[in-house]
C-alpha positions as CSV (number, residue, x, y, z in Angstrom):
1,M,39.3,-94.1,55.1
2,A,39.0,-94.6,51.2
3,E,41.4,-92.9,49.2
4,D,40.2,-89.7,47.3
5,V,39.6,-90.5,43.4
6,Y,40.6,-87.4,41.1
7,Q,40.5,-86.5,37.5
8,V,42.7,-85.0,35.1
9,L,41.1,-81.8,33.5
10,I,42.2,-79.9,30.5
11,N,41.2,-76.3,28.9
12,D,41.5,-74.9,25.6
13,E,45.1,-73.7,26.1
14,E,45.8,-77.6,27.0
15,Q,46.7,-76.6,30.6
16,R,45.9,-79.5,33.1
17,S,44.7,-79.5,36.5
18,L,43.5,-82.3,39.2
19,W,40.0,-82.2,40.0
20,P,38.2,-84.3,42.6
21,L,36.0,-87.1,40.8
22,G,32.3,-86.4,41.2
23,K,32.7,-82.5,41.7
24,E,31.1,-80.4,39.1
25,V,33.8,-79.5,36.3
26,P,34.5,-75.7,36.4
27,A,33.7,-73.8,33.1
28,G,36.3,-73.7,30.5
29,W,37.6,-77.2,31.4
30,R,36.6,-80.6,30.6
31,S,37.9,-84.0,31.7
32,E,40.8,-85.5,29.7
33,G,39.6,-89.1,30.8
34,K,42.4,-90.0,33.4
35,E,41.1,-90.9,36.8
36,G,42.8,-92.3,39.8
37,S,44.6,-91.4,43.0
38,R,46.1,-87.9,43.2
39,Q,49.5,-89.6,42.7
40,E,48.4,-91.5,39.5
41,C,46.9,-88.3,38.1
42,M,50.0,-86.3,38.8
43,D,52.2,-89.0,37.2
44,Y,50.2,-88.9,34.2
45,V,50.1,-85.1,33.9
46,D,54.0,-85.2,34.4
47,T,54.0,-87.5,31.5
48,V,52.0,-85.8,28.9
49,W,52.2,-82.2,29.9
50,T,55.8,-81.6,28.9
51,D,55.8,-78.2,27.7
52,M,54.1,-75.8,30.2
53,R,53.4,-72.9,27.8
54,P,49.8,-72.4,27.1
55,R,48.9,-73.6,23.3
56,S,48.3,-70.0,22.0
57,L,51.8,-69.1,23.2
58,R,53.3,-72.2,21.6
59,E,51.5,-71.5,18.4
60,R,52.5,-67.9,18.4
61,M,56.4,-68.8,18.7
62,S,56.0,-71.5,16.1
63,V,54.8,-68.8,13.6
64,D,57.5,-66.5,14.7
65,T,60.5,-68.9,14.5
66,A,58.9,-70.0,10.9
67,G,58.8,-66.5,9.3
């Protein structure tokens, strides 16, 4: 049996999710361009998504500490 192929999705908050390749991408999400096995995609996410906070929270906290 062939191994399933996944893609990494990203939303406007820069959160990521694995999604089966070929399945319709849910509203609010878009492909980040990484495709591969589930493990390859998980390894990619572990590398690039080092701050799990949503983008809006990171920006708000950045403003709070700057002022």
